[in-house]
Each structure stands twice: as structure tokens, then as C-alpha cells.
FIMI-307427 format. One line per field, with one value per atom (N, C-alpha, C): atom name; residue in one letter; x, y, z. Coordinates in steps of 0.2 Angstrom, whole numbers, padded with zeros to 4 digits. Layout:
// residues N
site <- [CA; ...]
code <- [a; ...]
xx <- [X; ...]
yy <- [Y; ...]
zz <- [Z; ...]
This chain:
// residues 209
site <- [N; CA; C; N; CA; C; N; CA; C; N; CA; C; N; CA; C; N; CA; C; N; CA; C; N; CA; C; N; CA; C; N; CA; C; N; CA; C; N; CA; C; N; CA; C; N; CA; C; N; CA; C; N; CA; C; N; CA; C; N; CA; C; N; CA; C; N; CA; C; N; CA; C; N; CA; C; N; CA; C; N; CA; C; N; CA; C; N; CA; C; N; CA; C; N; CA; C; N; CA; C; N; CA; C; N; CA; C; N; CA; C; N; CA; C; N; CA; C; N; CA; C; N; CA; C; N; CA; C; N; CA; C; N; CA; C; N; CA; C; N; CA; C; N; CA; C; N; CA; C; N; CA; C; N; CA; C; N; CA; C; N; CA; C; N; CA; C; N; CA; C; N; CA; C; N; CA; C; N; CA; C; N; CA; C; N; CA; C; N; CA; C; N; CA; C; N; CA; C; N; CA; C; N; CA; C; N; CA; C; N; CA; C; N; CA; C; N; CA; C; N; CA; C; N; CA; C; N; CA; C; N; CA; C; N; CA; C; N; CA; C; N; CA; C; N; CA; C; N; CA; C; N; CA; C; N; CA; C; N; CA; C; N; CA; C; N; CA; C; N; CA; C; N; CA; C; N; CA; C; N; CA; C; N; CA; C; N; CA; C; N; CA; C; N; CA; C; N; CA; C; N; CA; C; N; CA; C; N; CA; C; N; CA; C; N; CA; C; N; CA; C; N; CA; C; N; CA; C; N; CA; C; N; CA; C; N; CA; C; N; CA; C; N; CA; C; N; CA; C; N; CA; C; N; CA; C; N; CA; C; N; CA; C; N; CA; C; N; CA; C; N; CA; C; N; CA; C; N; CA; C; N; CA; C; N; CA; C; N; CA; C; N; CA; C; N; CA; C; N; CA; C; N; CA; C; N; CA; C; N; CA; C; N; CA; C; N; CA; C; N; CA; C; N; CA; C; N; CA; C; N; CA; C; N; CA; C; N; CA; C; N; CA; C; N; CA; C; N; CA; C; N; CA; C; N; CA; C; N; CA; C; N; CA; C; N; CA; C; N; CA; C; N; CA; C; N; CA; C; N; CA; C; N; CA; C; N; CA; C; N; CA; C; N; CA; C; N; CA; C; N; CA; C; N; CA; C; N; CA; C; N; CA; C; N; CA; C; N; CA; C; N; CA; C; N; CA; C; N; CA; C; N; CA; C; N; CA; C; N; CA; C; N; CA; C; N; CA; C; N; CA; C; N; CA; C; N; CA; C; N; CA; C; N; CA; C; N; CA; C; N; CA; C; N; CA; C; N; CA; C; N; CA; C; N; CA; C; N; CA; C; N; CA; C; N; CA; C; N; CA; C; N; CA; C; N; CA; C; N; CA; C; N; CA; C; N; CA; C; N; CA; C; N; CA; C; N; CA; C; N; CA; C; N; CA; C; N; CA; C; N; CA; C; N; CA; C; N; CA; C; N; CA; C; N; CA; C; N; CA; C; N; CA; C; N; CA; C; N; CA; C; N; CA; C; N; CA; C; N; CA; C; N; CA; C; N; CA; C; N; CA; C; N; CA; C; N; CA; C; N; CA; C; N; CA; C; N; CA; C; N; CA; C; N; CA; C; N; CA; C; N; CA; C; N; CA; C; N; CA; C]
code <- [m; m; m; e; e; e; v; v; v; v; v; v; a; a; a; l; l; l; l; l; l; d; d; d; k; k; k; p; p; p; s; s; s; l; l; l; k; k; k; s; s; s; f; f; f; g; g; g; m; m; m; v; v; v; s; s; s; i; i; i; i; i; i; v; v; v; r; r; r; s; s; s; e; e; e; g; g; g; r; r; r; v; v; v; l; l; l; h; h; h; v; v; v; l; l; l; d; d; d; g; g; g; s; s; s; l; l; l; h; h; h; a; a; a; q; q; q; p; p; p; i; i; i; s; s; s; e; e; e; e; e; e; s; s; s; v; v; v; a; a; a; v; v; v; l; l; l; c; c; c; c; c; c; s; s; s; g; g; g; h; h; h; a; a; a; y; y; y; d; d; d; v; v; v; s; s; s; g; g; g; l; l; l; g; g; g; a; a; a; s; s; s; v; v; v; d; d; d; g; g; g; p; p; p; p; p; p; r; r; r; p; p; p; l; l; l; v; v; v; a; a; a; g; g; g; w; w; w; l; l; l; g; g; g; s; s; s; e; e; e; f; f; f; l; l; l; a; a; a; s; s; s; v; v; v; r; r; r; e; e; e; v; v; v; g; g; g; a; a; a; p; p; p; v; v; v; p; p; p; e; e; e; v; v; v; p; p; p; d; d; d; a; a; a; h; h; h; f; f; f; a; a; a; l; l; l; k; k; k; p; p; p; h; h; h; g; g; g; s; s; s; f; f; f; w; w; w; v; v; v; g; g; g; e; e; e; p; p; p; e; e; e; v; v; v; v; v; v; f; f; f; r; r; r; t; t; t; l; l; l; k; k; k; s; s; s; w; w; w; t; t; t; v; v; v; a; a; a; a; a; a; a; a; a; r; r; r; r; r; r; v; v; v; f; f; f; v; v; v; e; e; e; r; r; r; n; n; n; a; a; a; v; v; v; l; l; l; a; a; a; d; d; d; l; l; l; m; m; m; e; e; e; w; w; w; v; v; v; l; l; l; p; p; p; d; d; d; e; e; e; d; d; d; e; e; e; t; t; t; v; v; v; a; a; a; a; a; a; v; v; v; w; w; w; w; w; w; t; t; t; r; r; r; d; d; d; s; s; s; e; e; e; e; e; e; d; d; d; r; r; r; m; m; m; r; r; r; y; y; y; l; l; l; r; r; r; l; l; l; v; v; v; k; k; k; r; r; r; v; v; v; l; l; l; h; h; h; g; g; g; r; r; r; g; g; g; r; r; r; e; e; e; l; l; l; d; d; d; v; v; v; e; e; e; m; m; m; y; y; y; k; k; k; s; s; s; v; v; v; l; l; l; g; g; g; s; s; s; i; i; i; v; v; v; q; q; q; t; t; t; y; y; y; v; v; v; a; a; a; r; r; r; p; p; p; n; n; n; s; s; s; e; e; e; g; g; g]
xx <- [0202; 0199; 0192; 0187; 0181; 0180; 0179; 0177; 0170; 0169; 0162; 0160; 0164; 0161; 0166; 0164; 0168; 0167; 0172; 0171; 0170; 0167; 0166; 0161; 0157; 0152; 0153; 0157; 0159; 0154; 0154; 0149; 0148; 0142; 0140; 0143; 0145; 0148; 0156; 0159; 0166; 0169; 0176; 0180; 0186; 0187; 0192; 0194; 0197; 0200; 0197; 0195; 0192; 0195; 0195; 0197; 0191; 0193; 0189; 0189; 0184; 0184; 0184; 0188; 0188; 0187; 0185; 0185; 0190; 0194; 0199; 0197; 0202; 0200; 0199; 0194; 0192; 0187; 0185; 0180; 0182; 0189; 0192; 0191; 0189; 0188; 0193; 0195; 0201; 0199; 0201; 0200; 0207; 0207; 0213; 0212; 0217; 0217; 0223; 0226; 0232; 0239; 0238; 0244; 0247; 0252; 0255; 0251; 0247; 0244; 0236; 0234; 0227; 0224; 0219; 0216; 0210; 0210; 0204; 0198; 0192; 0185; 0180; 0175; 0170; 0165; 0161; 0155; 0150; 0149; 0144; 0146; 0153; 0155; 0154; 0155; 0153; 0146; 0142; 0135; 0132; 0135; 0133; 0136; 0142; 0144; 0140; 0137; 0133; 0126; 0123; 0117; 0116; 0122; 0122; 0124; 0125; 0127; 0134; 0138; 0146; 0149; 0146; 0149; 0144; 0147; 0142; 0144; 0138; 0138; 0139; 0145; 0146; 0147; 0145; 0146; 0143; 0138; 0135; 0137; 0142; 0144; 0150; 0153; 0158; 0165; 0166; 0172; 0177; 0183; 0188; 0195; 0200; 0207; 0210; 0216; 0220; 0225; 0227; 0232; 0230; 0235; 0233; 0232; 0229; 0228; 0235; 0234; 0240; 0238; 0242; 0240; 0236; 0229; 0225; 0219; 0216; 0211; 0206; 0200; 0196; 0196; 0196; 0195; 0187; 0185; 0178; 0176; 0171; 0168; 0161; 0159; 0152; 0148; 0141; 0137; 0136; 0135; 0134; 0140; 0146; 0152; 0153; 0151; 0152; 0147; 0141; 0136; 0138; 0141; 0143; 0149; 0153; 0159; 0156; 0151; 0149; 0145; 0142; 0137; 0142; 0148; 0152; 0157; 0156; 0161; 0168; 0169; 0176; 0178; 0185; 0187; 0184; 0182; 0178; 0184; 0183; 0189; 0190; 0196; 0198; 0199; 0194; 0195; 0196; 0199; 0200; 0194; 0195; 0189; 0186; 0191; 0188; 0186; 0180; 0177; 0170; 0167; 0160; 0155; 0149; 0144; 0140; 0139; 0135; 0129; 0125; 0119; 0114; 0112; 0113; 0119; 0123; 0128; 0134; 0137; 0143; 0146; 0153; 0156; 0163; 0166; 0173; 0177; 0183; 0188; 0193; 0197; 0202; 0209; 0213; 0220; 0225; 0231; 0236; 0235; 0237; 0235; 0239; 0245; 0249; 0246; 0243; 0240; 0233; 0229; 0223; 0224; 0229; 0231; 0233; 0237; 0239; 0233; 0227; 0221; 0218; 0218; 0215; 0219; 0226; 0230; 0230; 0229; 0229; 0223; 0217; 0211; 0212; 0215; 0216; 0220; 0225; 0230; 0226; 0222; 0218; 0213; 0210; 0205; 0208; 0214; 0217; 0219; 0221; 0223; 0217; 0211; 0205; 0203; 0204; 0202; 0206; 0213; 0217; 0217; 0215; 0214; 0207; 0202; 0195; 0193; 0196; 0194; 0187; 0187; 0181; 0180; 0176; 0175; 0171; 0166; 0162; 0167; 0171; 0176; 0181; 0183; 0188; 0184; 0178; 0175; 0174; 0173; 0173; 0180; 0185; 0192; 0193; 0189; 0189; 0186; 0183; 0180; 0184; 0190; 0195; 0201; 0206; 0212; 0212; 0208; 0208; 0214; 0219; 0225; 0231; 0230; 0235; 0235; 0242; 0243; 0239; 0238; 0234; 0226; 0224; 0217; 0216; 0221; 0221; 0222; 0227; 0228; 0221; 0218; 0212; 0206; 0205; 0200; 0202; 0208; 0211; 0210; 0212; 0212; 0205; 0200; 0193; 0189; 0192; 0188; 0187; 0181; 0179; 0183; 0187; 0190; 0196; 0201; 0207; 0205; 0200; 0198; 0195; 0192; 0189; 0195; 0200; 0206; 0210; 0211; 0214; 0210; 0204; 0200; 0200; 0201; 0201; 0208; 0214; 0220; 0221; 0217; 0217; 0214; 0209; 0205; 0210; 0214; 0218; 0224; 0226; 0231; 0228; 0222; 0219; 0218; 0216; 0216; 0222; 0228; 0234; 0237; 0235; 0237; 0234; 0228; 0225; 0228; 0232; 0236; 0243; 0245; 0251; 0256; 0254; 0258; 0257; 0262; 0261; 0262; 0259; 0259; 0260; 0265; 0266; 0261; 0256; 0251; 0254; 0258; 0261; 0265; 0269; 0274; 0270; 0265; 0261; 0257; 0255; 0251; 0256; 0262; 0267; 0268; 0268; 0268; 0262; 0257; 0250; 0250; 0253; 0253; 0257; 0263; 0268; 0265; 0261; 0257; 0252; 0248; 0244; 0247; 0253; 0256; 0259; 0262; 0265; 0259; 0254; 0248; 0246; 0245; 0243; 0248; 0254; 0260; 0260; 0259; 0260; 0253; 0248; 0241; 0241; 0245; 0244; 0250; 0253; 0258; 0255; 0259; 0257; 0257; 0259; 0259; 0266]
yy <- [0143; 0136; 0136; 0134; 0134; 0127; 0126; 0120; 0118; 0112; 0110; 0104; 0101; 0095; 0092; 0090; 0086; 0079; 0075; 0068; 0064; 0058; 0053; 0056; 0061; 0064; 0063; 0067; 0066; 0066; 0063; 0062; 0068; 0069; 0075; 0074; 0068; 0067; 0068; 0069; 0069; 0076; 0076; 0082; 0080; 0081; 0078; 0081; 0077; 0079; 0075; 0079; 0075; 0078; 0074; 0076; 0080; 0084; 0089; 0089; 0091; 0092; 0099; 0101; 0108; 0109; 0115; 0117; 0122; 0121; 0126; 0130; 0134; 0138; 0133; 0135; 0130; 0125; 0126; 0121; 0114; 0113; 0106; 0105; 0099; 0096; 0092; 0093; 0088; 0086; 0080; 0078; 0079; 0083; 0085; 0081; 0076; 0072; 0073; 0079; 0080; 0077; 0074; 0071; 0076; 0074; 0079; 0078; 0073; 0072; 0073; 0078; 0080; 0075; 0072; 0067; 0070; 0070; 0073; 0069; 0072; 0069; 0072; 0069; 0072; 0075; 0080; 0083; 0077; 0072; 0067; 0063; 0061; 0058; 0061; 0068; 0072; 0072; 0072; 0072; 0066; 0060; 0054; 0053; 0055; 0055; 0059; 0065; 0069; 0066; 0063; 0061; 0054; 0050; 0044; 0044; 0050; 0051; 0050; 0050; 0049; 0055; 0061; 0068; 0073; 0078; 0084; 0089; 0092; 0097; 0104; 0107; 0113; 0119; 0118; 0122; 0129; 0130; 0136; 0140; 0138; 0141; 0147; 0147; 0152; 0150; 0144; 0142; 0141; 0145; 0145; 0145; 0143; 0143; 0146; 0150; 0153; 0148; 0149; 0145; 0138; 0135; 0128; 0123; 0117; 0111; 0109; 0108; 0107; 0103; 0100; 0096; 0101; 0099; 0103; 0098; 0099; 0095; 0100; 0097; 0101; 0099; 0104; 0102; 0102; 0097; 0096; 0096; 0100; 0100; 0099; 0093; 0091; 0094; 0096; 0099; 0095; 0089; 0085; 0084; 0084; 0084; 0090; 0096; 0102; 0103; 0100; 0100; 0096; 0090; 0085; 0088; 0092; 0095; 0100; 0104; 0109; 0106; 0101; 0098; 0095; 0093; 0090; 0095; 0101; 0107; 0106; 0103; 0102; 0108; 0108; 0113; 0113; 0119; 0120; 0120; 0116; 0117; 0124; 0126; 0132; 0131; 0133; 0133; 0139; 0140; 0146; 0151; 0157; 0162; 0161; 0159; 0158; 0151; 0149; 0143; 0144; 0139; 0139; 0134; 0137; 0133; 0129; 0122; 0118; 0116; 0120; 0118; 0113; 0108; 0108; 0103; 0101; 0096; 0098; 0104; 0106; 0111; 0112; 0117; 0115; 0118; 0116; 0122; 0120; 0125; 0122; 0125; 0122; 0124; 0119; 0121; 0115; 0116; 0111; 0106; 0099; 0094; 0095; 0097; 0097; 0103; 0108; 0113; 0111; 0108; 0105; 0100; 0096; 0091; 0094; 0100; 0103; 0105; 0108; 0110; 0104; 0098; 0092; 0090; 0090; 0088; 0092; 0099; 0104; 0102; 0101; 0099; 0093; 0088; 0081; 0082; 0086; 0087; 0090; 0095; 0099; 0094; 0090; 0085; 0080; 0078; 0073; 0075; 0082; 0085; 0084; 0085; 0085; 0078; 0073; 0066; 0063; 0065; 0061; 0064; 0070; 0073; 0072; 0072; 0070; 0063; 0059; 0053; 0053; 0057; 0059; 0054; 0049; 0044; 0046; 0051; 0054; 0058; 0061; 0065; 0061; 0055; 0051; 0048; 0046; 0043; 0048; 0055; 0060; 0060; 0059; 0059; 0054; 0049; 0044; 0046; 0051; 0054; 0059; 0060; 0065; 0062; 0060; 0056; 0050; 0045; 0038; 0035; 0036; 0032; 0035; 0041; 0045; 0042; 0042; 0039; 0042; 0049; 0052; 0049; 0048; 0045; 0038; 0034; 0027; 0027; 0031; 0032; 0034; 0039; 0042; 0036; 0033; 0028; 0022; 0020; 0015; 0017; 0023; 0026; 0026; 0027; 0028; 0022; 0016; 0010; 0008; 0005; 0004; -0001; -0006; -0011; -0013; -0016; -0019; -0024; -0028; -0032; -0028; -0023; -0019; -0015; -0013; -0010; -0015; -0021; -0026; -0028; -0028; -0030; -0024; -0018; -0013; -0013; -0014; -0015; -0021; -0026; -0032; -0030; -0026; -0023; -0019; -0014; -0010; -0014; -0020; -0024; -0027; -0030; -0033; -0028; -0021; -0016; -0015; -0014; -0013; -0019; -0025; -0031; -0031; -0029; -0028; -0023; -0019; -0014; -0016; -0022; -0024; -0022; -0020; -0018; -0022; -0024; -0028; -0024; -0026; -0022; -0027; -0026; -0029; -0026; -0029; -0026; -0024; -0028; -0026; -0020; -0020; -0014; -0008; -0008; -0002; 0000; -0005; -0003; 0002; 0000; 0004; 0011; 0011; 0018; 0022; 0019; 0023; 0025; 0021; 0023; 0029; 0029; 0035; 0041; 0041; 0046; 0049; 0045; 0048; 0051; 0048; 0051; 0058; 0058; 0065; 0070; 0069; 0074; 0076; 0071; 0072; 0076; 0075; 0078; 0085; 0086; 0093; 0095; 0096; 0097; 0103; 0108; 0114; 0114; 0109; 0108; 0106; 0105; 0102; 0094; 0091; 0084; 0081]
zz <- [0173; 0173; 0177; 0175; 0179; 0182; 0188; 0191; 0190; 0187; 0185; 0189; 0192; 0196; 0201; 0206; 0212; 0211; 0210; 0209; 0215; 0214; 0220; 0225; 0223; 0227; 0235; 0237; 0244; 0249; 0255; 0260; 0264; 0266; 0270; 0277; 0278; 0285; 0285; 0279; 0279; 0278; 0280; 0279; 0276; 0269; 0266; 0259; 0255; 0248; 0243; 0237; 0232; 0225; 0220; 0213; 0210; 0205; 0202; 0195; 0191; 0184; 0182; 0178; 0176; 0169; 0167; 0160; 0159; 0154; 0152; 0146; 0143; 0137; 0131; 0127; 0122; 0124; 0130; 0133; 0134; 0134; 0135; 0143; 0144; 0151; 0153; 0159; 0162; 0169; 0171; 0178; 0181; 0187; 0191; 0198; 0199; 0205; 0209; 0208; 0212; 0209; 0204; 0201; 0195; 0192; 0187; 0180; 0180; 0173; 0174; 0170; 0169; 0164; 0166; 0161; 0158; 0151; 0147; 0149; 0148; 0149; 0145; 0143; 0138; 0142; 0139; 0142; 0144; 0139; 0140; 0147; 0147; 0153; 0160; 0160; 0166; 0167; 0162; 0163; 0166; 0164; 0166; 0174; 0175; 0182; 0187; 0185; 0189; 0190; 0184; 0184; 0188; 0188; 0191; 0199; 0201; 0208; 0210; 0205; 0206; 0206; 0205; 0206; 0207; 0210; 0211; 0206; 0203; 0198; 0201; 0200; 0204; 0199; 0192; 0187; 0188; 0192; 0192; 0198; 0202; 0208; 0207; 0201; 0200; 0203; 0204; 0206; 0201; 0201; 0196; 0199; 0195; 0197; 0190; 0192; 0186; 0184; 0177; 0175; 0171; 0168; 0165; 0170; 0167; 0172; 0175; 0182; 0186; 0192; 0196; 0202; 0207; 0206; 0211; 0213; 0219; 0221; 0225; 0227; 0231; 0238; 0243; 0250; 0251; 0255; 0256; 0263; 0265; 0272; 0271; 0273; 0273; 0278; 0277; 0281; 0288; 0287; 0293; 0298; 0294; 0298; 0302; 0299; 0303; 0308; 0307; 0313; 0318; 0317; 0322; 0326; 0323; 0326; 0331; 0329; 0333; 0339; 0338; 0343; 0349; 0347; 0352; 0355; 0353; 0355; 0353; 0347; 0345; 0341; 0339; 0335; 0328; 0326; 0320; 0314; 0309; 0304; 0301; 0300; 0297; 0290; 0286; 0279; 0276; 0270; 0267; 0266; 0266; 0265; 0258; 0253; 0246; 0245; 0248; 0248; 0245; 0243; 0239; 0242; 0244; 0247; 0242; 0243; 0239; 0244; 0245; 0249; 0246; 0251; 0258; 0260; 0255; 0256; 0259; 0258; 0261; 0258; 0258; 0255; 0253; 0248; 0245; 0243; 0243; 0240; 0236; 0232; 0227; 0229; 0229; 0231; 0229; 0230; 0229; 0234; 0232; 0237; 0244; 0244; 0250; 0255; 0252; 0255; 0258; 0254; 0257; 0262; 0261; 0267; 0273; 0273; 0279; 0283; 0279; 0282; 0286; 0283; 0286; 0292; 0291; 0296; 0302; 0301; 0307; 0311; 0308; 0312; 0315; 0312; 0315; 0322; 0321; 0327; 0333; 0331; 0336; 0339; 0335; 0338; 0342; 0340; 0344; 0351; 0351; 0357; 0362; 0360; 0364; 0366; 0361; 0362; 0368; 0367; 0372; 0379; 0380; 0386; 0389; 0385; 0387; 0386; 0383; 0381; 0377; 0372; 0369; 0363; 0364; 0359; 0353; 0354; 0348; 0343; 0346; 0342; 0339; 0342; 0339; 0333; 0333; 0327; 0322; 0323; 0318; 0315; 0318; 0315; 0309; 0310; 0305; 0298; 0298; 0292; 0289; 0292; 0289; 0286; 0291; 0289; 0293; 0291; 0294; 0295; 0291; 0291; 0295; 0297; 0301; 0308; 0311; 0317; 0323; 0322; 0327; 0327; 0321; 0321; 0324; 0322; 0324; 0332; 0334; 0341; 0345; 0342; 0345; 0346; 0340; 0341; 0345; 0345; 0350; 0357; 0359; 0365; 0368; 0364; 0367; 0367; 0365; 0365; 0372; 0374; 0381; 0385; 0381; 0385; 0381; 0384; 0381; 0375; 0376; 0371; 0365; 0366; 0360; 0357; 0361; 0358; 0353; 0356; 0352; 0346; 0346; 0341; 0335; 0337; 0333; 0329; 0333; 0330; 0325; 0327; 0322; 0315; 0316; 0310; 0306; 0309; 0306; 0302; 0306; 0303; 0296; 0296; 0290; 0285; 0286; 0281; 0278; 0282; 0279; 0276; 0278; 0274; 0267; 0267; 0260; 0255; 0258; 0254; 0253; 0256; 0255; 0260; 0266; 0271; 0277; 0281; 0287; 0293; 0298; 0304; 0310; 0314; 0321; 0326; 0328; 0332; 0339; 0342; 0349; 0348; 0343; 0342; 0340; 0336; 0335; 0341; 0345; 0351; 0355; 0356; 0359; 0356; 0350; 0346; 0348; 0347; 0349; 0356; 0360; 0367; 0368; 0365; 0365; 0362; 0357; 0354; 0359; 0362; 0367; 0373; 0376; 0381; 0379; 0373; 0371; 0371; 0368; 0368; 0375; 0380; 0386; 0390; 0389; 0393; 0390; 0384; 0381; 0377; 0381; 0377; 0373; 0374; 0370; 0364; 0363; 0358; 0352; 0346; 0340; 0340; 0346; 0346; 0344]
């Protein structure tokens, strides 16, 4: 299968996971979003998505995967994210050797969702370790461009806020976001959880957290 497009036109500032459009035998196009169901899509729809800025056309890069349509996604490393990571001296994301450059926007690779997630999680853990030891607010903000809902990310942003008032304001924002998704959050209890995460990393800075 040839990878012809990356959906949602991922940001140059991000390091994440996106859906892809592939062309299989017989020139049939499918959207792969990591689920078990490959969704058919027309050539015209793909063209519209790319022209309207909702997808990146990667059809000329030689990206391909073997086998029939199945749960697959693209890992994405934006060029600005990579530059920011290097600027602050943070761990550089370790992406597979088999990745493709989409200059000047970034690079991508294709894999199973859980494998791509592990790559993102691995960087998040390494970044969190630095944030909690150094109280690095810039790196904490970069973590929000990767896995914003992970506890390590929330703890990092919370930990690096300038004052207790700012930290509580941030947690109230998290509560509102989760409420919009149908989840309720006890702020005081979650604050205790985040504090435990920070202390675990500080006590064992070379562990996996």
C-alpha cells in the first residue's frame, strides 16, 4: 500500500500521531485511523483535502506499507518541534530509521498505533524527567504538543507554573476540558496525584518514572 496523504495537516510544532490515506491494489483508497475499519475515500475527496489545507500530500515520497488495510497510523515529528527541542537541550525524539522527510514541514513514519504511541510516550517520560529535576517550563510547554492528556504532561505543566495561584488556575482548566469530555475531576485529589508523580521522578531521576 502506498501512503498518499497525512490527514489533519499536523502542526510543525507537534510530535504526535495522525491518520493516513493509502492506495492499495486496484487503486482503491482507504483512510486508516488506527481502528479496525478502513474507510474508503475517493480520489476527488483526497484532492480536496490536500488543496484546502486539511491534509499533506505525500504521494511522491515513496512511503509504503505491506499487506492489506489494517490498523495503522503515521507518527509525525514537526520541524519546529524538533528545532525547539534542540534549542532547550532536551532529549531528541528517537524515531524509526524508516521515516520520510516532508520538507520543510517535518517527517513521518508509519506503524501500528500502539507502537507509535510508545515512541511518543518514551519521549514524554524522558522530557518529564528533565522538567521535574530542572523545573524547565519551556520543556513542559513542549510536552503539551505531544501527549497533552498524559499525567506526566499535566504534572510537568502544573509543576512549572510560577505560583500556587497559577497552578490552581491550570488545574481548573484541566477540569473544564475533562468535563467537556464527560469526565469529572476532583482537583484536590488530582493535585495530590500530580505531586506524587513529581516526587517519584525527582527521587529516581534515572528510572522510567
